[in-house]
C-alpha positions in Angstrom: -11.5 0.4 10.7 -10.3 0.1 14.3 -8.0 -2.3 16.0 -4.4 -3.2 15.7 -2.2 -4.6 13.1 -2.1 -4.2 9.3 -5.1 -3.7 7.0 -5.8 -6.7 4.9 -7.7 -5.3 2.0 -6.4 -7.2 -1.1 -5.6 -10.7 -2.3 -4.6 -12.0 -5.8 -3.9 -15.3 -7.4 -0.9 -15.3 -9.8 -2.2 -15.7 -13.4 -0.2 -17.6 -16.0 0.4 -14.4 -18.0 2.1 -12.8 -15.0 4.8 -15.5 -14.9 8.1 -14.7 -16.6 10.7 -16.9 -18.4 12.2 -17.9 -15.0 8.9 -19.5 -13.9 7.8 -17.0 -11.3 5.9 -13.8 -10.8 7.5 -11.0 -13.0 8.5 -7.8 -11.3 5.9 -5.8 -13.2 3.1 -7.8 -11.6 4.4 -7.3 -8.1 3.8 -3.6 -8.9 0.3 -4.4 -10.3 -0.7 -6.3 -7.1 0.7 -3.6 -4.8 -1.1 -1.0 -7.0 -4.4 -2.8 -6.5 -3.8 -2.9 -2.7 -3.2 0.9 -2.8 -6.5 1.3 -4.7 -8.2 -0.7 -1.9 -6.6 1.5 0.7 -7.8 4.6 -1.0 -11.4 3.2 -1.1 -11.0 2.4 2.6 -10.0 5.9 3.6 -12.8 7.5 1.6 -11.0 8.3 -1.6 -13.1 5.9 -3.7 -14.3 6.4 -7.3 -17.3 8.4 -6.2 -15.1 10.8 -4.2 -12.6 11.1 -7.0 -15.3 11.8 -9.6 -17.1 14.3 -7.3 -14.0 16.2 -6.1 -11.4 15.8 -8.9 -9.0 14.7 -6.1 -6.7 11.7 -6.0 -3.1 10.8 -5.1 0.0 10.5 -7.2 2.8 8.0 -6.3 5.9 10.2 -6.1 8.3 7.7 -4.7 8.3 3.9 -4.6 10.7 1.2 -3.5 10.2 -2.6 -3.8 12.1 -5.4 -2.1 11.7 -8.7 -3.9 12.3 -11.3 -1.2 11.0 -14.7 -2.5 9.7 -16.2 -5.7 6.0 -16.6 -6.2 4.8 -19.2 -8.7 1.9 -19.4 -11.0 -1.4 -20.1 -9.3 -0.2 -19.2 -5.8 -2.4 -16.8 -3.9 -0.9 -13.8 -2.1 -2.4 -11.4 0.4 -1.3 -7.8 1.0 -0.8 -6.4 4.5 -1.0 -2.6 4.5 0.2 0.1 6.9 0.1 3.9 6.8 3.4 4.5 8.5 3.3 8.3 8.5 1.4 11.2 7.0 1.3 14.9 6.9 -1.3 17.2 5.3 -0.3 16.4 1.7 1.6 13.1 1.9 1.1 9.6 3.1 3.8 7.0 3.5 2.3 3.6 2.8 3.9 0.3 3.3 2.6 -3.0 1.8 3.9 -6.5 2.5 3.0 -9.4 0.3 2.5 -12.8 1.9 1.5 -16.2 0.7 -2.0 -17.0 1.9 -2.9 -20.0 4.1 -2.8 -22.3 1.1 1.0 -22.2 1.4 2.0 -21.8 5.0 4.6 -19.1 5.2 6.8 -19.1 8.2 9.6 -17.0 6.7 7.9 -13.6 6.4 6.8 -11.7 3.3 7.6 -12.5 -0.3 7.9 -8.8 -1.2 7.6 -5.3 0.4 7.0 -1.9 -1.0 7.2 1.6 0.4 5.2 4.3 -1.4 5.0 8.1 -0.9 1.5 9.2 -2.0 0.9 12.9 -2.7 -2.6 14.4 -2.5 -3.5 16.1 -5.7 -6.5 18.0 -7.0 -7.8 20.4 -9.6 -7.2 22.9 -11.0 -3.9 21.4 -12.1 -3.4 18.7 -11.0 -1.5 20.3 -8.2 -0.5 19.2 -4.7 -3.0 20.1 -2.0 -3.9 19.0 1.5 -6.0 15.9 1.9 -9.8 16.4 2.4 -10.3 16.9 6.2 -12.5 13.8 6.6 -10.0 11.7 4.6 -7.1 13.1 6.6 -8.9 12.2 9.9 -9.1 8.6 8.7 -5.5 8.6 7.6 -4.4 9.9 11.1 -6.5 7.2 12.8 -4.9 4.5 10.7 -1.4 5.7 11.4 -1.8 4.3 14.9 -2.3 0.7 13.7 0.8 -1.4 14.4 1.6 -5.0 14.8 4.5 -7.3 15.3 5.2 -7.4 11.6 4.8 -3.6 10.9 7.8 -2.3 9.1 10.0 0.3 10.9 9.3 3.9 9.8 12.4 5.1 7.8 14.6 7.7 9.5 13.8 10.2 6.7 10.2 10.3 7.9 10.9 10.6 11.6 10.6 14.1 13.0 13.7 15.8 14.3 14.1 16.4 18.0 12.8 14.6 21.1 
């Protein structure tokens, strides 16, 4: 995983049972799609099912915000762009942006965005603990990936001082 720009690890097609009474993707399924993109990110950084089973370690989402920007209809395919915007030994700030795929040319930007704070946890407990060193090295490498459409890191995550 080298290069620039967001990670593109997950796509989904909107199923009929995900559509609400207004005729578009229900808010719960935006969360589901973003959740699957987070799972794909965890696999990519080395925290896959084998790692979790072997070590008893995982992450908990301790904060989440979603911006619903456009309606997505039944049958449309979306792709998630993912950035690790910041990280420390125990936390990772992940930002996902949901876009229509090429089937529907999107010139207006994302249909939704989410910002997640993921906390590294392990046993005994679960309790907060530092990321595994190999995993944390991968996280730090991915923090450097940017692109024209990368969200701006929120002020609350920016270090104080020069």
